[in-house]
N, C-alpha and C positions, 0 to 999 in steps of 0.2 A: 146275786146277779152274775151271769156268765161274763167271762172276759171277752173283749172284742179283738183279741190278738189276731193279727194278720188281716183283719177286715179294713176296708177302705171307706172313709166317710167324706162326703162333700157337703160343706156347710156354708150356706149363703148368709150374708150379713154377719160374718164372723169377726168383724173388726172391733166389736164392742158388745156389751150387754149380754143378752141371752145367747147370741151366737158365739161370742167368745167363751162364755162359761161352758157351753155345750162342746165346743172344740177342745177345750182343756179337759173336760170330763171324758170324752171319747179317747183322747190321747193317753190319759192316765190309765185307761182300761186296755191299752195296747193297740188301739186303732191307729192306722196311718191316716192323717187328716189333710184334706185340701181346704184351706181357708180362703173363702171368696168374699169379696166386698168391693165397693167402689172407693172406699176409704183405704188407700194404699198404706198410709202410715199406721192406721189401726190394724190392718191385716198383718203387716209386718211385725207389729208388737205382739199380736196373738201367736204368730209363728215363733217369735223369740221366746215367749213364755213357755210354749210347748217344748221347744228344744232345750231350754234351761232345765226343764224337769225330766229330761231324758227321752222325750217323745220324738216322733217324726212327723214333719208337716211341711207343706209348701203353700205359697200364696199365689192365687190366680185372681187377677182383677176381672170383675164381671158386673155389668149392669144388667140385672135380670129383666128389665123392660125391653131388652134387645135380644130376640131369639138367637141371632147369630153369635152373640157373646156367650149365651148359655150353652149352645152347642159346642163352642170352642172350649168352655170350661170343663164340660163332661169329657170331651175328647182329650184334653190335657191331663185330666185325672187318670184316664185309662192308659195314656201313653207313659205317665210317670209311675203309676203303681200297678198297672196291669188289669184292673177291674174297678167296679163300683158296687159296693155292698149296701151303702147307706146314703140316702139323700135327705138332708135336713133343710127344708125350704123356709128360711127365717127372714130373709131380707124384706124390709118394709119401711114405709114412711108414715109420719103422722100428718094430719091435715089441719086446716084452719077450723076454729070453733065458730060455727055460724049455723043459723037455721036453714032449712032446706032451700027456701026461696032466695036466700042470700048467697048460696054457694055458686061459684062461677063454673062454667063449663070446663075451663082449663084446669081448675082444681079437681073437678070430678074425673077428668080424663087422666090426669097425672096419678091420682090415687089408684084408679083401676089398672093403669099401665104397670105400676110397680107391685101393688099388693095383691092383685088378682091375676092379671095376665102374666106377671113374673112367675107366680107359682105354677100356672098352666105350662109355660115354656119349660120350666125346670122339670116338672113331672114328665112331660113328653120326652125330653132328652134322657132323663134318668131311666124311665121305663123301657125305652128302646134298648139301652145298654143292658138293663137287667133281664129283659127277655132273651137277649143274645147269650147271656152267661148263665141263665137258669134260675134267677131269683134275686131278691133284694128286699130292703125295707125303706120306706119313705115316711117321714113325719113332716107335716106342714104346720106352720105356726099361725094359728088363727087368733082368736081373742074371745073374751066374754062378750065383746061387742058383736061377735059373729053368732051369738046365741040369743041375745036380747037386743032391743033397740038402744041407740046411743044418741040422746038428744044433743044437738049441736055438732054431731059428727056423722051425718048421714052417709057421705061417701065412704068413710072408713068402715062403718058398720056394714054397708052393702058389700064392700070388697071382702070383709072377713066372713060374712055369711056365704059368699061365693066360694071361699076357700073350703069351707066345710062341705059344700055341695060337690066340689071337685073331689075331695077326699073320699066321700062315701061312694061316689060313682066309680072312681078308679079302684077302690077296694073290691067292689062287686065285679068289675070287668077282669081283674087280674088275680082273683083269689085262688084260682086253680093253676096259676102260672108261678106260684111260689113267690109272689110279690105282695107284701103287706103294706097297707097305706092307712095311716092314722093321723090325727091332728091333736094339737095341744092348744088349749084356750086359756091363756093367762088373764088374770085381772091386773090392775096396775102393778107393775114390777119395776124396780129400780133399773133404769137404763138411760142412755143418753137422751132418748126421746122424752121419757117421763120426767127425768131429773131436770131437763131443760125447761119443761113446762112448769115444774114446781118453782124453778129459779125466777121466772118472770111473772108468776101469778101468786101474789101474797095470799096465804091461807089455803092454797090448793092442796097441799099435802095433808093438812088436817081434814079437809073435806073428803079426800080419798080414803083416809084411814077410817072415817066414820061410816063409809059405805061398806067396809069389809068387816064381817063379824069377828074375825080373828084379831082385828085391831091394828094391823100394820100392812105395809106394802109387801109384795113378794120380792124375793131375791133371785137374781139370774141363776144361781147355782141350784135353787129348788126346782126351777123349770127344767133345767138341764137334766136333773135326775129323773124327772118324768119322761123325758125324751129317751134317755138311755133305757128305761124300763120298757118302753114300747118297742125298742129295737132288740131287746134281749131274746135269745133263742128260747128261753123258758116260756116266753109269752107268745109263742108262734100261733096260738089260737085267737089272738086279738087282732082284728082288722076292721076298718070302717068306723072307728070310734073317734069321738071328739072329747078328749079328756079335759075336764074343767080343773084348772089350778087357780082357785078363786078365794081362798080363805073362808069359804062357807057362804059366799055371796048368793049363789043360786039355790041354796038350800031352803031359803025362806019363801 
């Protein structure tokens, strides 16, 4: 894989989990990283880890459900580092487990505001900057729930399906503008969201493991490596894809 030396990456939801692992991975390959999150303490810790390893990073607080904050984050990225080469749209929330008729309108609206509209706002701002500078790479974090149904998680599944739709549409719209857009679709991966669920639901981790043919949950670092692969210059022919990182789940 090529180095990302002198490239600039903006990563949302980088205060923990997949976002943090991705920020650390890009920094290790030479990228200058903008760590974005609503979790200021987590974001600061990610920056600290990058700097301790000899990398360069700054933290920008951003609630992706607010388009003005997204625009400000992209603007600050360019003001700080001069450009934006890579956008990783990872920020997201989990939802309540309930059947569709039991889901509240508020829960539905919050889920779509962060997990779908947030990705839309990020893509808009990132693409505007990339068009102005002549190209870039975007990876959106969807989910296996964006490919198949998720009983008891309808709003989450709907939002993640929408992320794949946005990904494929943008890939087609900007393919000749040197902007590549792909998605990664993880199965259950150790993160604050998943580990929090495991902590309050006895037996949940074992049920998750049984679903996955490889017999374990994913690690954030494994998802990060798939994201790096999609952004590498060697893979410039790859756009509009939703890469499954699922331990074999969708093979059956």
